[in-house]
N, C-alpha and C positions, 0 to 999 in steps of 0.2 A: 704474405710476409716478405719484407725486403731483406734478402739474404746478405746484401752488402752492409746493411745496418747491423745484422748479427755479427758480421766480421768486425765492424767498428767497435761494437760493445765488448767483444772478446779482447781486442787489442787494448782498449781503455782499461779493462779489468786487469789485464796482464801487467800494465804499467803501474796500476794503483796498488796491487797487493803482491805478496811474495808467494805466488802460486805458480806451479808448472803449467806451461802452455797446453800440453796434451790433456791435462786434467780439465782445464777450462773448456777446451774444444769438445771433449767427451761430454761434459755436462750440458752444453748447448745442443749437441746433436741428439742426446737422449731426450731433452725437453721437447725438441722439435722433430721427433722421430718420423713424423708424417711427411717430411720433405723427401723428394725423390733422390735417387743416388747421385745424379749430376749436381744437384744443389748442395748436397752434403760434401761432395768432393770439392766443389768450388770453395766452400767455407774453409775446409781443412787446408786446401792448397794455398789460399790467399793468406790465411792466418800464419801458417808455418813459413811460407815464403817471405812474408813481410818481416817477421822476426829474424829469420835466417839472414836476410840481406840488409838488415837495418843500418849497419855502418855505411855500406855502399849507397843505400838510398838517401841517407842523411847528407852524405857528401854531395850527391847530385842535387838534392834540394837546395843546399847552400849555394850551389853554383847558379841556380836559376831563380832563387827567391831573394828579395831585398830584406826580408825578415829572417834572421837565422833560425834554424830548426829549434834550438834550445829556448828561444823566446816566443815561440808560437803557443797559442792556447792548446791544451792537451788534445781536445777533440779534433781541431784543425790539423794538428801535427799527425795524428794517427790516420785521419782521413787522407791526407796527402801521401803518407807513407804507403798505405794500402793501394792507393791509386797509381803511384809511381811503380810499384811492384807489377801491377797489371800492365802498365805501359811498356815496361822493359822485358818482362818475362812470360807474358801470356799473349802470344801473337794472334791467337784466334779471336781475341776480343778487340773490336775496332777502337782506335784511340778516341774517336769522337764519343763513343758510348761510355768509355771510362770517364772522360771529362764531364759529360752531361750528368751521369749518375752521381758523381761527386758533388756537383753543384746542387742538384736536387736534395742530396742528403744533408748538405750544409744548411739549406733553407729549412728542411724538415726539423732539424735539431736547433732551430732558432738562431742561426748565424747568417741571417740574410745579408748583414752588412759586410760579410766576408766572402760572399758568393763570387764577386769579381776577382778577389785575390786568389781564391781557389782555382777558378777558371784560368786566370792569367798564368799562374805558375805551371799548371798541368799542360796547357797549350804550349808553353815555352819548352817544357821537357819533351813533349811529343815532337816538336820541330827539331830540337837539338840533340835527341838521344843517340844519334849515330855519330856525333862529333864530340862526345864527352872526353875531356882531357883528364886522365888520372895522374896522380903524383908521379914524377919522373923516376923511373925505375933505376936509372943510372946514378942519380943523386942520392936516393934513399930507398933501397930495395924493400925495406920493411914497411915504410909508409905506403908504398905501392901495394904490397901483399896485403896489408891491413885493409885498405879500402877496396881493392878489387875482389878479394875473397871474403870480405866482411868479417874480420876478426879483430879484436883489440890489438893495438900495435905491440904491446908487451908480449902478447901470446905468440904473435908471428915471430918476434925476435927470439923468444924462448925456444920455439920449435926449430928455428934456424940455427941457433947455437948448438942444439942437441943433434941435429941431423943434416945440417948444411942447407943452403938456400934452395938448391935444386930439389932435394928430397922434401923439404918443407913445402914447396909449391905443389908437389904431387899430392901431399897429404891434404893441404887446404883445398885443392881442386876436388879431390875425392869427397871431402866432407860436404860439398855442396851438391853432390849427385844423388838422385833418387835411388834408393836401395831396395831390392826385393826383400821380402820377409824370409828368413832362414828357419827351417824347421828340422827337427830330428825325428826320423821315423823310429818307432819302437823297435829295438834290435831283435826282439823275440817275435816280431811280426813276420810271418812267412813271406818269402820273396814274391810269390805269386800274388799275395794279398796286397803287398806294397805296389806292385805294378798295376793291379786292378784299380787301386785308389788313385794313383797318378793319372791313369787313363781317364777315369771318371772326372777328375778335376779339369783335365784338358778339354774334355767333351763339353764341360760347363763353361768354357771360355777362359779358364785360368792358365796363365803362362807358367810352365813347370820346367825346372832345370836341375839336374843332378849336380851337386857341388863337386868340384874336382878333388877336394881334399879328403873327404870321408864318404864311404859308400852309402851311409844312412842319412847323410845331410842333403836336403832339397831346398831350393829357392823357389818361391812362388810369387807371382804378381797378378794384378787384375782380379783380385778376389772381392767378394762382397763382405769380407771380414773373415778372419781365420776360423772363428767359431761356426761359420756357415759351411765350412768344408766337410764333406763326408768323412767320417772317421774321427772327428774331433771329440765328440761326446763319448765315443767308445775307447778313447785313449790310444788311438793308433799313432799319434805323433804329439810332439811338444814344440812350442816356439823356443828356439835357442840358437844363438849365433854359433857358427862353426868354431870360432875361437874358444868359446866356453866349452864346447864338446871336447876340444883338444886337451883340456885340463884333465878330464877323466880318462881319455884315451891314452895319455902318456903316464898315468899314475901307476900302472902295473898292478891293478887290482886283481887279486886271486880269490878263488872260491874259498869261502869261510872267513874272509877278512872282516874286520870291524872298521868301517869308514865313518869318520866324524867330520861333518861339515859345520864350521862354527859361525859362518855368516851366510846362511843358506838361502834366504828368501830371494826369489819366489820358488826355488827348489829345483831348478834345472839340473845342476850338477849332482845334487843328492839323488835325484830320481835316476839319472843316467848311471850313477855308481851302483844303485840298487839293481838296475838291469844287468850290469856287468857281473854282479854276484850270482845271477841266475837262480834266485831262490835260496841261496846259502848265505851264511854270515848275517851281518846287520849293518844298516846305515842309521846314524843318529844325526838329525838335522836340527841345528839350533839357530835362533835369531832373537832379536832384542825385545820384540813386542808381540802381543797376541794378534794384532792386525797382520804382522808379517808371517807369523807361524800359521795363521789361518790360510794364507795364500799357499804355503807349502802343502798343507793338508788337503786343500782343494785339488791341487795338481796331482798329489799322490793318489788320491781316491779316483780321480778321472783316469789316471794312467794305470790303475789297478795294481799298485805296488804294495806288497804285503810285508816286506822286510825293512821298512823304513819307519822309524819313530821320530816324533817331533817334540822339541823341548824349547820352552821360553828361557833364554839364557843370554845375558850380557857377556859378550866375548872378552870384556875387560875384567870380569870377575870370575874367580876360580870356582869350578864345580868339582868338589872332591871326588865325586863318583866317576868322573871322566879321566882322572889322572892315570896315565900309563895304559890307557884302554885302546888307543887307535893304532891300527896297522897302517892306515892311510889317513892323513889329516888334510882336509881341504880348507885353505885359508884364503878366501876371496875377500880381501879387506875393503872397507869403504875407501874410495879414492877420488881423485879430482875429476874423473870421467872424461878426460880429453879425448879418449879413443872412440867415444860414442856421441860426439857432438853432431855427427851426421844424422843421428836419430833423434837427438834431444838438443835442438839448436840453442835453447835458452841457457844451456850450461856455460857457453862462452861468455855470457854477460854476468854470470854469477861467480865464476871462479876468479880469483885474484892472486897476485904474487904472494900475498900474505897467507891466503888460504892454502896454497901449495905447501907452505912451510908447516902450517897447522895440521894438515892432514897426515903428514909424515909422523908427527908426534903421536897421533891416534893410532896409526898403523903399528908403530913400535910398541905401544902399550898393549895392543891386542896380541901381537906376536909373542911378546914377553910372557903373557899369561898362558896362551893356548899351547905353546911348545911343550909344556909339561904333560899334555894329554897324549903325547906320542909314546909308543913302546920304544924300548932301546934301539931296535933296528927298524923302526917305522919310517915311513916316507911322508914328508910334508910337501904339498903342492901349494905354492904361494902364487897368487894371481891378482891382477888388477885390470880394469878396462881403461887404462891411461897410457900416455906416451911420455911421461915425465921421469927422467932417469933417477931423480931423488926418491921416487916411490918404487922404482923397479930395480935396476942394476945396483944402485948404491944401497938399496934396502937389502938386497941379497948379500952384499959384502958385509953389511952390519950383522945380519943374522948369522952368517958363517963365523964371524969374529966373536960375537957375543955368546953363542950357544954351541960352539965346537961342532958346527955342522959343515957339510960339504955338498956341493952340487953333484947331481947324478946325470950322466948323459942320457938324452932322450931320442937318439937317432933312430933306434929300432922301432919305436912306437909312432914316429911321425910319418906323415905322408911323404912320398918321394920328393916333392917340390920343396918341402921345408926341412928335409933331413940334414942338410949341411948346416942349418942354423942351430941344431939341437945338441951339438957336441959339448958345449960349455955347461949344459944343464939348465940353460934358460934361453928363452927366445922372446924377442920383441916383434910383434906383428904390427904392421903399419897400413892404414887405409891408403889406397892408391898404389901401394907396393905389393901388398898381399890381398887376397880375396876374403878379407875378414874385417871386423872392427879393429880399432887400435887396441891391442891387448898384450899383456905380458904374462908369461908362465915361467915358473922356476920349480925345479924338482930338487929337493934337499933331503939328506939323510945325516943323522948324527954320526960323527967319526967313530970308528971302532975304538973301544977301550976308553971312551971319554964320556963324561956326564957333567952337565951344568951343576953348579953348587946347590940349586934348589931341589934336585932330584935325589 
């Protein structure tokens, strides 16, 4: 099996249909499960890297090719993109091998007439890759950031307007870095058993690092897959970014509370909340479809959680049984996902300026409905995995104004390094600035002696 041909087919399929890259890669790796680990890693790395760096790669191809990228035949375009990625970012592969394999693949796929073109462009890139001139930073900083960090120009400007160009560049740089997988050790797992598992993973060649923010958060790298780690099947840990853990950590969950998670799949925060209750109270986890709730149930069962029930429920539609039930309401709304581009690179090609406006309308619709599930003195934790102020700080302003709510300081519950950020009752976490995904958390409570009209 020619693994480069598998990469080419994945990239062509990604361009042809509206499917997420990780799903396409997973499907191919499942089908060709007999490939060894290095071959699977190559397929994943080149597919993800080519998509991740597409804007930069296309800019470079346009410098060295007489035919603009947009006018190339789809197969040749993807073949050149994946080859340029290897030339620029995979130093252990000889340039000559990259060029030769691309030419062979063009011939195998019936493009003999373009073998010379493919070879010529790639040889030119190989010779000139150390002398590439990017857009002049002084003349147009956002054109430079767009090409060099491979994000749409409007998105670079959007982040620059929100956080300034220096902070924006830190964020964009971070989104291109390989990230370890973050896991949450089950809090009820004895410390000795946690240490035993971490030692066993290290002995098996896994890189293990305790996260500095939370004692039960651990980063792992160089695994053969999370499911292969000892303890996974027994529910010793769950995959969850530390930013998501902080939502539950700062919620102030008490024994006997009823916690309602209205957009819960795949269940990380709901399960974490159930663990905080230590067998008391209840967690109700809701999501839109049976497919999503099945994921919650699978994780609940694996983690051996007994005080968590799962309900198929559209967060935009009122469930009368839930009104006034929640001591703690978790509202992790659908969002633009800008904060997790580092893990899902195709997000930056899907999101648009218009979609940023549209998602705010959906978020308001959800909040307007679910806020009635809160008890009069209940706490609502509003969160997103994005860095868009319209979905975050400005949404909190709208919630407070619309529903007579106020923010609640989180300093006491936050780790020391983040404590200064929590006094306003919300915090924006930024990749490249904080050791997390891009994530927003707000803690809100209804003002005393006030109720919205619908309650």
